C-alpha positions in Angstrom: 84.8 79.8 80.2 82.8 80.9 83.3 82.9 79.7 86.8 81.5 76.2 87.6 77.9 76.3 88.7 76.8 74.9 92.1 73.4 73.3 92.7 72.3 72.2 96.1 70.4 68.9 96.4 68.7 67.6 99.5 66.7 64.4 99.6 66.7 60.9 101.3 68.7 62.2 104.2 71.5 63.6 101.9 72.6 67.2 101.5 75.0 67.8 98.6 76.4 70.5 96.3 76.6 69.3 92.7 79.3 71.2 90.7 78.9 71.5 86.9 80.6 73.3 84.1 78.6 76.2 82.6 77.8 73.9 79.7 76.2 71.4 82.1 79.0 68.8 82.3 79.3 67.5 85.8 82.6 67.9 87.7 81.6 66.2 90.9 79.9 66.9 94.2 80.5 68.1 97.8 78.8 66.4 100.8 77.6 69.1 103.2 77.0 66.5 105.9 80.6 65.2 106.3 82.6 67.8 104.3 84.0 65.4 101.8 84.5 66.1 98.1 83.9 63.7 95.3 85.2 64.4 91.8 84.2 62.6 88.6 87.8 62.8 87.6 91.0 63.5 89.6 91.6 66.5 87.4 88.3 68.0 88.6 88.9 67.7 92.4 90.4 71.2 92.8 87.5 72.8 90.9 84.9 71.0 93.1 86.7 72.0 96.3 87.0 75.7 95.1 83.3 75.8 94.0 82.1 74.3 97.4 84.3 76.8 99.3 83.0 79.7 97.3 79.4 78.5 97.9 80.0 78.3 101.7 81.8 81.7 101.8 78.9 83.4 100.2 76.5 82.1 102.9 78.5 82.9 106.0 76.9 85.8 107.7 79.1 88.8 108.7 78.5 91.4 111.4 77.6 94.9 110.4 80.6 97.1 109.6 80.1 99.5 112.5 80.0 96.7 115.0 83.1 94.7 114.1 85.1 95.8 117.1 82.3 94.9 119.5 82.9 91.3 120.8 79.3 90.9 121.7 78.0 91.7 118.2 79.8 88.9 116.3 77.5 86.6 114.4 78.0 82.9 115.3 79.0 80.7 112.3 76.1 78.9 110.7 75.6 75.2 111.6 73.2 72.5 110.7 71.2 70.4 113.2 72.5 66.8 113.6 69.2 65.8 115.3 67.7 64.8 112.0 70.4 62.3 111.0 69.4 58.7 110.7 71.2 55.7 112.2 73.7 54.4 109.6 73.4 57.5 107.4 77.1 58.0 106.8 77.8 54.4 106.3 75.0 54.1 103.7 76.3 57.2 101.9 79.8 55.7 101.7 78.3 52.4 100.4 76.3 54.3 97.8 79.4 56.2 96.7 81.5 53.0 96.4 78.8 51.2 94.4 78.5 54.2 92.0 82.3 54.3 91.5 82.6 50.5 91.0 82.8 49.1 87.5 79.7 47.2 86.3 79.8 43.5 86.8 78.2 40.8 84.7 75.9 38.1 86.0 78.6 35.5 86.5 81.0 37.9 88.2 78.3 38.9 90.6 77.4 35.3 91.3 80.9 33.8 91.7 83.2 36.8 92.2 84.3 38.4 95.4 81.6 40.3 97.4 81.2 44.0 96.3 83.3 46.5 98.1 80.2 48.3 99.5 78.9 45.2 101.3 80.8 45.7 104.6 79.5 49.3 104.8 76.0 48.1 104.3 76.4 45.4 107.0 77.8 48.1 109.3 74.9 50.5 108.5 72.4 47.7 109.3 74.0 47.3 112.7 73.7 51.0 113.4 70.0 50.9 112.4 69.3 48.0 114.8 71.0 49.8 117.7 69.1 52.9 116.7 65.9 51.0 117.2 67.0 50.0 120.7 67.8 53.6 121.5 64.4 54.7 120.2 62.8 52.2 122.6 64.9 53.6 125.5 63.8 57.1 124.8 60.2 56.1 124.4 60.3 54.6 127.9 62.4 57.3 129.5 62.2 60.7 127.7 65.1 62.1 129.8 67.4 60.3 127.3 68.3 61.9 124.0 70.6 60.6 121.2 72.2 61.6 117.9 73.2 59.3 115.1 76.0 59.2 112.5 77.7 62.3 114.0 80.3 63.5 111.5 83.6 64.4 113.3 86.4 66.4 111.7 86.9 66.6 108.0 88.3 63.1 107.2 84.9 61.4 106.8 84.8 59.8 110.2 81.7 59.7 112.4 80.4 58.5 115.8 77.7 55.9 115.3 75.6 57.2 118.2 76.0 59.9 120.9 73.6 59.2 123.9 72.9 61.8 126.6 70.8 61.4 129.6 70.6 61.2 133.4 73.5 58.7 133.6 75.8 60.9 131.6 77.2 61.1 128.0 78.1 58.0 125.9 79.6 57.4 122.5 78.4 54.1 121.0 80.5 52.2 118.5 78.4 49.5 116.8 80.1 46.3 115.7 77.9 44.0 113.5 79.2 40.5 113.1 76.0 38.5 112.2 77.8 35.1 112.4 80.7 36.2 114.6 81.9 34.9 118.0 83.0 37.8 120.3 85.3 37.3 123.3 86.0 40.1 125.7 88.8 40.4 128.2 90.0 43.3 130.4 92.3 44.6 127.6 91.3 42.6 124.5 88.4 41.9 122.2 88.6 38.9 119.8 86.3 38.3 116.8 86.4 34.6 115.8 89.8 34.3 117.6 91.3 37.4 115.9 92.3 40.4 118.0 90.6 43.7 117.0 91.2 47.3 118.3 87.7 47.9 119.4 88.6 49.0 123.0 91.3 51.4 121.8 89.1 52.9 119.2 86.1 53.4 121.6 88.4 54.9 124.2 89.8 57.4 121.6 86.4 58.2 120.4 85.1 59.0 123.9 88.1 61.1 124.7 87.8 63.1 121.5 84.1 63.6 122.1 84.8 64.8 125.7 87.3 67.4 124.4 85.0 68.7 121.7 81.9 68.8 124.0 83.8 70.5 126.8 85.1 73.2 124.5 81.6 73.8 123.1 79.7 73.7 126.4 82.2 75.7 128.5 82.2 73.1 131.3 83.7 69.7 131.7 81.8 66.9 129.9 82.9 63.4 130.7 82.1 60.8 128.0 82.0 57.0 128.4 82.9 54.8 125.4 80.7 51.9 124.6 81.1 49.1 122.1 77.7 47.6 121.1 78.0 44.1 119.7 75.6 42.3 117.3 76.9 38.8 116.9 76.0 35.1 117.2 77.7 34.9 120.6 79.2 37.3 123.1 81.4 36.1 125.9 82.7 38.6 128.5 85.5 37.0 130.5 86.4 40.2 132.2 85.0 43.7 131.8 87.3 46.4 130.5 87.8 49.1 133.1 87.1 52.1 130.9 85.0 50.9 128.0 81.7 49.0 128.2 81.1 46.1 125.8 77.4 45.3 125.6 75.2 43.1 123.5 72.6 45.1 121.5 69.6 43.5 123.3 71.1 44.3 126.7 71.6 48.0 125.9 68.4 49.4 127.3 68.7 47.4 130.5 72.4 48.5 130.9 71.5 52.2 130.6 68.7 51.7 133.2 71.3 50.4 135.7 73.7 53.3 135.3 73.8 55.7 138.3 72.4 59.1 137.6 75.0 61.9 137.5 73.5 64.7 135.3 70.7 67.1 136.2 68.1 67.6 133.5 69.5 71.1 132.9 73.0 69.9 132.4 71.9 67.1 130.1 69.9 69.6 128.0 72.9 72.0 127.8 75.1 69.2 126.5 72.5 68.0 124.0 72.1 71.6 122.8 75.8 71.8 121.8 76.1 68.2 120.7 73.4 68.7 118.0 75.4 71.5 116.4 77.6 70.5 113.5 80.2 73.1 114.4 80.8 71.4 117.8 82.3 68.4 115.9 83.9 70.1 113.0 85.0 73.6 112.1 83.4 73.1 108.7 80.2 75.2 108.5 77.0 73.4 107.7 74.6 74.1 104.9 72.2 76.5 106.6 
């Protein structure tokens, strides 16, 4: 039997490689946006990974043979532009994958059974979309700001909800959507309906990771501020954390407007130029 066949499919904000047997039977698919593999059967995972790797290798440009010793002639790895990604894109893709993999439920199971596994991902995606709307209004009023959404980081399927770059610096935004939730914030703690959650730690880690990756790509130090954007029925800030901002979604534009300016337009543009490249965030090459 011949090698599996690979067909690229791009639509509705998705970019995938579908892998099929030569006789047309599907083995699975590879997500070019976040680098994850999805096999129709565990036995097919290795074949899907190998086919995707072969497809990528065939599209990586190589320098001419005579110039391989010249450090200035090396061709940069291909990358895809993250500027076209939509708010909540990765969360919606995860929700769609979970729904497709879930067994079909009857009417009574849907009515009285537990909520579907994809619901929390869809709630999260909706929160990212609402924050994306606020950021679009910010940029419409002050075009010196730019932003990226659903930025895939590494190869484990994680992403940054929003990366915002402008005159006041660089920010990673982590959206938390609790439509009926009560949020309480202290200097070192965030509670959701009285339960402690690791939102500050996670936002801090996300900003530090982004700072390292952007610094390496830009060639100069890039400081990143972590921000938790809350959508909830109530938000009480007893004491502001010292290194992570916690802000209600509707206060986001005002908050950005109050931040002191620290980046020149040239520096902000340089950071955005590397931030929009997929290879800044992951060594996985994009589908160019």
